[in-house]
N, C-alpha and C positions, 0 to 999 in steps of 0.2 A: 543566364536567362531564368526568370522566375518560374517556379513550378506551377503547372496547371492541373496537377493530379487531383482527381475528384473522388475516387473510390479505391479501396484496397480490399480485394476479395479474400474469401476464406482460405486459410492455411498458407497464405502467400509467403510468410516467413517462418512457417512451422518447422521446428526441429533444426533451426540454424544456430549459428554462434554469434549473432549480432548482440551487442550490449547496449546500444543507444539508437534512438530514432527521433527524427524531428518531423512534426506534422505541419505541413504548409497550410496557409490560410484558405486555399481552394478546396481542401479535402473535406467532404461532407458525409462520407459513409465509410465505416470500418466494420467489416464482418468480425464477429466475436472470436473466431478461431484463428485470426491472423497470426498470432504469436504462439500458438499451441506448442508446448514442449520446448520452447525457446528458453531454456533454463539459465542462459547467460545474460538475459536482459536485465539492465540495472536502472535505466532512466528513459523517460519519454517526455519530450518537450513539444510545445505547441505554439505556433504563431499566435500572438495575442489578438490578431485581426480575424482569426478563424471564428465563424459564426455558429459552429456546431459543437466544438470541443474546446477544452482548456486543460492546462496541466498545473498541478500544484505539488511541490515536493517530489517531482519526477513521476507523478501518478496521473493517469488520464481520467478526466471527468467530462460529462457533457457541459455545455456552455454555462448553464446557471448552477452547476455543481449540485444538482439534485440526484444525479446518478454517478456512481463510480464505475467507470467503463473498463479500465485495465490497470492492474497492479503488476509492475515488472517482476518477473519470477525470482530474480536474484537481488532485489533491492534491499530488503530487510526481513527480519523475523517477526516483526510486530507492526501493527498499525492502529492508530486511533482515527477512525473514519470521521471526517468533518461533520459538524452538526447539521449542515444543510442537506445532507444526503438522505434520500428516502428509498433508493433502490440500489442493490448490488447487481450489476448486469451479468448476463450469461457468460460463463467461463472467466469471469473477472480475475480470480486468483488461481485459476487452474495451473497446476504444476509449480506453483510458487513455493518458496521456503518458509512461508508464514507459519508461525507457531501460536501467536496470540492475536486476537482481534477485539477491539473495543467498539461496539456499535453506538451510533448516535441515538438520542432519545426518540426521534421520530421515524426511525427506519421502518419501512413497511414491506418491501418486496425483496425476496432473495430468489434470483432467477436461476435457471437450470445450470447445474454443475459449477456454480459460482465459487465454491471453495473445494472442489473436487481435487484429489491427489495433492493435498497440502500436508503440512506437518502439524496440524492442529492436534492437541492432546485432549482438550476439553472445550465445550461450547455451551454457552447459555443463550438460548433463543429469546430475544426480548419479547415482552408482552405486546409491544407495538407492531410486531410482524404479523401481517394479515394474509400474506401469500408466500408460499414456498413451492417452487417448481421442482421438477424431477431432478434427482441426483445431486442435490446441493452439497452434500458432504460425502459423496461416494468416493470410495478408495482412499479415504484418509486413514492410512494403516495404523497410525498412532492414536487415533481418537478413541478414548476409553471412558469419557464422561459426558453425558448429555443432560442438560436441564431444559425441559420443554417450557415454552411460554404458553399463555392462554389466549393469544390473539388468533390462532388458527385452531381448527378442530379436526385436522387430518394430518397424516404423515405421507408425503408424496412418494411416488414410485422411485425406487433406487436411492432414496434420500440418504440412507446410512449404509448402503451396500459396501461390503468389504472393509468395515471398520473393526476396531479392536475392543468394542464394548463387551462386557461379560454379563451384565444384567440391566434391565430397564423397568421403570414403572411409568406407564403411559397415563397421563393425568385424566381425571374425570372430565367429561365434556368432549373428549376426542371421539369421533364417530367412525373414522376409517383409517386403515393402514394400507398403503398402496402396494402393488405388486413389487416383489424383490426389495422392499424397503430396508430389510435387515438381513437379506440373504448373503451368503458367503462371509458371515461374521463367525469365525470358527470358535471364538471364546464365549459366544453368547449362549448362556445356559438357562437363565431364568427371566421370564417375562410376566409382569403383572398387568392384566388387561382390565380396564374399567367396564362397568356395565353399559356405558354409553356406546361402546364399539359395536356397530351393527354389521360392518362389512370389512372384508379384507381381500386384498389382491392375491393372486397366485404367487407362490414362493416368497411370501412376505417375510418368513423367518426360516432359519435352518431347521432341518428335520429333527435335530437333537434337542430342541428347546423344550423346557419345562414350563407349561402355562399355568398360571394361577388366575382364576376368574373371580372378580368381585361378585358379591351377592346381586342377583338380578341380571346375570350375564345374558347377552343376546346371541352368544355363540355356544356351540357344544362340540365335543369330541367323542366319537363312538369307540367301540372296542376294537375296531380296525385301525385306530389312530387316524381317522379321517375327520377333519373339521368341517362343520356345517353351520349355516345360520340356524336360528332356534327351531323353525318349522321344517328344516331340512329341504327347503326348496332350492337351495344353492349349496353345491359342494365346493368348499373354499380351497382346501389344500389337503394333501396327504402327508402325514408326519412320520411315515416310516417307508421302508421298501419291502414289499412282500410279493409273492408270485401270483396272488389272486385277491380280488376284491369283489364284494357284492354291493351294488349301488341301490339304495332304497328307492321305492317306487315314486315317492313324492318329489324327488330331485328333478328340477326343471332346467337348471343350468350347472354345467361343470366348468369351474373357473379356469382362467388361463394358467398354464404351467402345472395344473393340479397333480399330474402323474409323470410329468416330463422327466426323461433321462433315467427312468427306473430300469436298471440293467437286468433284473430278474423277473419282471412282470410278464406273465404268460396269459392270464385270463382275467377278463372283466365280465361279470354277470349282472345283467339287468333283469328286474322282475318283469313278468309278462304284462303287468298293468302299469308299466313305467310311463311317467309324464314328461320325460326328457324332451326339451325343446332346443337347447343350444349346447354345443361342445366348444369350449373357449379356445383361444389362441394357444397353440403349442400344448394343449392339454395332455396329449399322449405322445408328444414328439420324441423320437429317438428311443422309444421302448422297443428295443431290437428283437426281443423274444416274444412280444405280444402277438399271439396267433389266433386266440379264441375271443371273439367279441361279436355279439349280435346287436347291432345298433338298433334301438327301438324305432318303430315306424313313425312315432310321434315327432322325431327329431326334424327340425326345420332348417337350422343353421349350423354349418361347420365353419368355424372361424379360421383365420390364417394359421397354417401349419399344424392343424389339430392332430393329425396322425403322420406328419412328415417324418420320413426316415424309419417308419415301422416296417422293417424289412421282412418280417415273418407273416404279416397279414396276407391271406390268400383270397378272401371273398369279402365284398362290401355290398350291402343291400340298402337302397334309399327308399323310404316310404313316401306316401302320397302327400305328406306335409312339407316336403322339401321346398325351400325357398332359395337357399344360396349355399354353394360350396366355395369357400373363399380361397384366396391366394395360397398356394402350396399346401392345401389341406391334406392331400394324400401323396405329395411329391416323394419320389424315390422310395415308394413301397415296392421294392423290387420283386417280391413274391406274389404281388397282387395279380391274379389271373382272371378273376371274375368280378365284374362291376354290374350290378343289377339295379335298374331304375323301375320303380312302380310309376304308374301315371300320376302326375302331380295334380293337386287340386287347384293350384295357382301357378302363375308364371314363375319359372325358376331360372337361375343363371349359374354358370360354372366359371370361376374366375381364373386369373393369371396363374399359370404353373400348377393348377390344381392336381393334375395327375402326371406331371412331368417326371420322366425317368422311371415310370412303372414298366420295367423291361420285360415282365412276364405276361402283360396284357395283350391278348391276340384278337379278341372279338369284343366289339362295343356296340350296344344298341341304346340310344338315348330315347327317352320317353317323350310323348307329346307334352307340350307346354314348357319345355325347356326352350328358352328364347335366345340365350346368349352363351357363346363359348369364347372366352377371352384369349388373348395371345399366349402362346406356348402352353396352352392348357393340357394337351396330350403330346407335347413334344418329347422326343427321345423314348417313346414307347416302341422299342425297336422290333417287337414281334407283332405289332398291331397290323393285321391284314384285312379284317372284315369290319366295316364301319357302316352302321345304319343311323341316319340322321332324320329327325322329325321335320315335318313341314312347318312347324311353329317357329323354327329358327329364324331370327331376323338379323343376327350378327355372328360372324366367325372372325376372330382376331387373327392378326398376322402370326405366322409360324405356329398356328394352333396344333397342327398335326405334323410338324416338321421332323425330319430324321426318323421316320417310320418306314416300314417296308411297303 
């Protein structure tokens, strides 16, 4: 009987020992991670009547061969990508044994994790590439040479995470380095940044990196080894591990991951005239000893996981500018016994898991103008016995206060 298969879902054949697969003509959808970690795969063939896909030299392409979809992990150690290809699809070469790749002249798009966990040792990004998604070369443990093209002006998040590079010069014209772009690169010691770089994601580089700034640099590093934008309105990342830091009053945003996983951090000092507005995703996550922090009353937004796992914090005060406490912002702050809300100037919400697992919290009074408490928000606060909710609440999510006394 002829196959009527139409779709293969994610991870369907992941981490299996299959070496060959035939794509029937009825198949119109293949999720990118179908063959993830299937390192024995050698060839993939396709029914010539299939309207969505085709195969050439045992490699899967879309029908008109403008995209390379999947390269069998155990096929070969090199490839010359056909001239018609303009896109390398998501996870295309993931876990493959590829060591060298030759791009076609019109290649434009490198999608997420397309060459991740391969054996590439050097890579030249063509000038024709205008889009690079997250993690394109992440975990390429042998990759030690990168030549950047001029078709993009940014380095995406996790792009070269976990590679073997020791020094880089980012070309003039690049404007941003994404979060974790070069993190976990243990041999990376020297980075030259052009004056055109104006922004950088959290944990973009290892803490041990030596930065050289071109003349006219838009970034600066203070004597605490904290990197800021030039006017210090954004705290970008911390480049050392200390037990105490003082945040300048002009800082409005603390970047994602800025102080994350600092095992000795105990104290953060904000100036009394602080202009802080936003604490980024995982900014202080897992700072286990952090116990002294007076969050400025100007702070409006606490992003996902901002203080998650800060198990020594005992008191948190939210000022009148509060707008949002995002997912997991204070989850598993197990010593947190006092949460104080000032009356908000505008409607505010408390998101999923925000205070989940705060096992020392016994009394909670939410202020007026808090309108939403999302699911699991105060779940597993096992000592919570007194709860005062405002009349402004319009929504309480499922399990919001589950597993409490």
